[in-house]
Every structure is written in C-alpha cells, then in structure tokens.
N, C-alpha and C positions, 0 to 999 in steps of 0.2 A: 656675312656668314660667321658662325661660331662653331666650335668643336666641343661637344659634350664628351667627357671621358669618365670611365669608371673601371673597377675591377670586379670580379665575381663576388657576390654576396650582397648584403643590404646595409644601410646605415641604421641609426638608432631609431628612426621613424619609419622604416620600411622602404625607403627609396634606394636609389643606386648607391653603391659603396664607392666613395672617392678614392682616387689614386693617392697613395701616401705622400708622394712628392709634389704632385701637380693639382690635387683637389678634383673637382668634378667638371671643370671647364678649362680648356687651354687658353691662357691669356697671352695673346701675341703682341700686346701693347703693355707698357708699364710707365709708372711715373719716374721722374728723375731719381737716380741713385738705386733703382730697383731694376734688375734685369728682366726682360720679357721672358716668359716661360719657353717660348719656341715658336715656330711658324709652320703652318701647313702648306704643303705643296700639292697642287691638284693637277693630275694629268687625265686625259680622257681617251676612251677607246670607243670608236664608232661601231654601232651594230646596225645592220640593215634588215629590212623586211619589205612587204608589199601588201597593199589592200587587195581585196578580192578582184577589183577591176584592173589589177596590175600596176597601179600607181605605187611608186616606191616611197619608202619613208626611211628615216635615219634616227636612231636613238644614241645619245652620248652617255656612255657609262663613265662615271668618275672613279679615279683611283687615287688614293690618299697616301702620302708619306710625309714624314716630318723632319725638320732640320733645326739646328740651333737649340736643342733641348738643353736648357740651362741646369737641370737637376738630374742628369743621367738619362739613360734610355727608359722608355715606358715599361718594358717587360713584355713577355709573351702573352700575359693574361689581360692585356689592355683591351677595352671595348671602347670604340669611338662611334659618335653619332653627329654627323654634320647637320647644322640647322640654319635655315635662313629665316628672317623675321617675317611672320605672317601679318596681314593687315590688322589695324587696331581700331577700326570703326565698328560700331554696333555691338561692342562687347558687353555693355550693360544690359542690353536686350537679351543676349545669350545668358547672362548671369541670372536674369529673371525668368528663364524657362523653368517650368515647374518640374521638380524632381520626378514626380509620378509620371510625367509625360516622357521623360528620358527613359525611365524604367519600362514603360509600356512598350517601347520600341526594342528593347533588349531581347535577344533570344540566343543566349550563349550556347545552348545545346541544339540549336536549329530545329526546334520542335515543329516549326512551320513546314520544314522540308524544302525551303526555297534556296538553300545554299548560303543564306545570309545569317551569320550568327553574331550580331553586334553585342559587345559586352561593355559594362561600365568600368572605369578605373577608379578604385577607391584609394584616395591619397591623403597624405597629411596636410592639414590646413593650419599653418602657423598662427594666424590670428586668433583662432578658437581652440587650439591645441586638441583637435579631434580629427578623426578621419571622415572625409566627405567624398561625394562623387565628383571626380575631376571633370572639368568642362573646357579648360584652356590649355594651350600648348599642343604641340604636335602629337604627343601621346596622352593628352588629357591629364597631364601631371600636376595641374593646379586647380583648386576647387573655387578660388575667389580671386578677383582682380587685386584686391588688397595684398594677398600673398604673392601673386604673380609679379606685381610691380616691385615689391620689396626684394623678391628673389632675383629678378633681373637686375636691379641696382647693384646688389652685392656680386652677382655672378658675371655680369657683362662689364661693369665699370668699377667695381671694387668699392661701391658706396655703402657704408653701414647705415642701419636704421634700427629703431627700437625692436622690430621683428627679427632682424639679423644683426646684432650688435658687434659680433666678432669679425675682425678683418679676415679676408680670404687669404690666409697665409699659412700653408702647411708648415710643420715644425722645421723642415730643412731650409726654408726660405728665410734666412736670417735677416737679410736686407729689408725684406717686406715686413717682418716682425718688428724690426727697429723703427721703421717709419711709422707703423701703426701705433707703437707705444708712445709716440710724441704727443698724442692727443687723447684725452679721455672722452671726448664727446663723439656722438654719432654724426655721421655726415648729413643724413636726412632726418628732420624732425618728424614727429607724428603729424603735425599740421601740414608740413610740405607733402608728405606721403599721401595724406587725405586729399589734398588738391590734385595731385597727380592721378590718384585713383578715380576721383570725380571726373576728371577730364576723359579718361579712358572709358568710363562708364556712359558718358553722354555724347561722345563724338558720333555724329549722325551717319547713317548709311547714305551712299550716293543714290540719287534717283536713277531709275531705269531709262533706257533710251530705245527708240525704234520698237516700242512694244506692239504696235499695230501692223508691223511689217509682215507680209505673208510668209516670208522666209523665217522670221522669228517665230511666228505662230506655228508653223510647221515643225520647226526645230524643237519647240516646247513639247509637242506631241511625241516626237521621236525620243526626247529625253526620258519620258515615262515609258514608252513602248519597249525600249531596249533594256530597261531595268536600272537606269541611273538613279531614279527617285527612290529605289529601295533603301539606299543609304543616305543620299542627298535629299533628305526630307524637305519638301518645299516650304511647309507652313507650320508654325506654332502660334499659340496664343500665350502671352507671358502671364505669369502670376505676380505676386507681390514682390517687390525689391526691397532689401533691408534698409537702404538709405535714400533711394531716388524714386519718389512716388510717381513721377511722370512715365516711368518704364512699366508700370502696371497695366494689365489688360490691353496690351498691344498686339494686334495681329501682324506677325513678321514672316518674312520669306527668306530665311538664311541658307536653305538648301544644305542642311546638316542634320544628322540625328544625334551628334555630340557623343557617339559611341565609338569604341575601338573595333577595328576589323582587320582580319588577316589579309594583307595585301600582296602576299606572295614573296618569293625569295628575291626577286629583282629589286624590290624596294626595301628589303629587310636591313636593319642595322644590327640585328642580333644583340641588342642591348636592352634588357629589361628595365622598366621604369615603374616602380610600384607593382601593380598587377598587370601592366601592359607588357606583352611579350615582345620578342625581338622582331617578329613579322608584323606586328599590329601597329596601327596608326588611327588616330581619331579622324573621323570624316571631316575635312576642312570645309567651312562655310564657302559658298560660291558667290554670295552677293558682292557686288563690286569688282568681280574678276575681270570684267570687260574693260575696266579703266586702269588696269595694272601698268600698261605701257605709258599711259598719259601721266601717271603719278610717279612711277619708278624709273621710267626711261629704259625698261627692259621687259621681256616676257618670260622670265624664269619662274618655274612653278615646282611644286612638290617640296618635301621637307628639306631637301638638299639642293634645290634649284637645278637638278639635272635636266628637267624638261625645259626645252627652249621655246615652247609654245603650248597652248591649251591642247592642241592635237597630240603632241608628244606626251603630255601629262596623262591623257586618256590611255595612250598606248602602253604606258608603264604599268597600268593597272593589272594585278594578277591576284592569285588567291581567290577570295570570295568574289572579287570583281572580274575574274577571268571571263565568265560567260558574257557579261556585258561588254567588256573590251572587245571580245570576238564579234559580238553583234555590231559594234561600231565599225570594225575592220571589214565586215561584209557589206556595209552600206555602199551604194554607189556615190560618186563625187557629189552629185547635187544634194543628196540627203546628208552627207557628212558636212557640207557647207551650211545647210540649214541648221543642223545641230550646233555647229560652232557659232553661227550668227546668233542663235538664242543665247548661248553662254556669254557672248560678248555684249548682249544687251543687259546683262545683270549688273 
C-alpha cells in the first residue's frame, strides 16, 4: 500500500496540489542518510449487516493515522488516499481501446435515466505534454503506460527519468536534496523506461477457468441481470496501438468501461484528482480477479484493500452502484455463490 497526499488546489498541470513538506505521496522508506517521511498506522472497525436470507456479513472499515512525521504535522487541510497496486496484465490492450468507444459509454448527465453516469477523466500526459483521456490508475489519472510507469518510478521508489528528471525532494527535505545533488544523471534512461513500458504493454491476461460449469454460466447471466455489466463492460475491440502492432483489432473481455463513477460515501477518499471527484473511481477491470489469491496470497480488493473478499468488495459498492449492490444482497445463497463462481472464473 501507498498513501497519496495533497492539499486543496491543483498543481501547474491541473492535478492534485502536493503537500509543501511531503509532496504528493508519503514515503515510508528512504535511502541511507535520508529520513523516511513517516509511517501510516491502520486500525479497523467492523460493520455488520445481513443478506435478505438472514446470512450475516462483516465489512472492515479502515481508520488511518500517522506517526514519525519527519517534517512536522500534515495540517488540517491534508487529503489522503490509500492505494494498493492493481494487476499489471492486459494493460496494453486497454491502452489500445478506442477513444470513441470509451466516450460512447460515457453519460455524465445520465441522459439514459438508468442512474449510471460514467465520466472520463481528462489528465495531463507528460510524454506528449497534452491533456488526454485517462485510462489507468484507480482514478484514471494516467493516459498512457509510458507516463504511468515513469510517475510510479519517481513516486514509489524515487527513481528519476527523462519524463520526471527532478528528485522527489520538497525544499524542506535538505538531506534528500543533498543526496540528489550528488549525481547529474537520471536513474532510468529512455531505453530502460521503454523496455519497462513494453513489458507492461504486452504482459498477457490469464486464461479463464471452468467456463462451461453450470454454476459459472448461471453466474454470468446474473452478472448482467442485476446490473453489474452496466459499468463492468464485458467486451471491447481494440483499435491501433501506437507502438505494439500485435495489440490491434483484438476482441477483449476486461469487464470495465474505463470511466469514473460515483461509488458513494463509503468508498470516498474526498481527494480530487484532475477531473475525478472525491467519490469517483474508475471501474476496475475484472479479468484475472479469480487468480488474486494464487498470485498475491491474499484476497484484498478495492483501491485501499479494505475488502477481504470479492463478496465484501461488492457489498462496499454505493452511489451509482447502490441498486446493483442491493440486488446482490437480495439474492439467495445459491445465486450469490453462482455469481461469485463466475467472477472467480475470470
């Protein structure tokens, strides 16, 4: 997990305004001779509820506080947003989804009257020095994998690159600035960053499992019937990709519309990110979700990992997704199990 931080306002390209002493991300690790900025402490509070058939469920609400802040208290205007890393496969295919197809699904004023008002996030793309439609990140705040990888390198690890050549050292962090001044070279060359981006563009999605199981097939029908597919769009056909020809004209099943949706107060971080509001999140792709435990050895979901299972992740849905969440809550155990088995087959 990492902790994004900002203060009210925007930076010079329209993104979140960094904290003057800590920047836009809390660095809880550091190199020798540089103090870590601080550490998050996570406590949880249990909430209980029940399905229509009286089966109980529990949701774990995280509460965050911070210790060891090396450069003074955050201040009352601090905005924080915990983030866990999303899967990195299939990203080049998402990058090749046609812009017109994304826009075709957007309905910011809910003209359709179905309660779903997906919006695009227009964000700054550092490689092209223009604003584009964001597709990547929990709030769709990156428009290209080239940008996202370089931004993650500087934000998560402190590695500079030609896209972000300045060390992540606010003026008050003198030890950080001193270490950064010892070298004039960037840490990641254009060539290395291009290789990293090519890898993330071409890492294949996992094959589905149990696709002909009666439970899985029944769960797929329920997925559409209760409204999940209104945001988790099953299918796209990719357009041209700027660098990888093999990604062109592929029929893909990511189960996302790549749009922002109001997910309710329960999931809100109340931290704007370009045009994304504090209650809005990009619909996460669902492909590969059934292998999360096999790969990560846990079943934590959502932007902050507060959901301990796919079932809990569904129950956290609110805002535009509240009616669909309620439809899931009303299902009998057998049908809930079928829907979950479908998701686990992805």
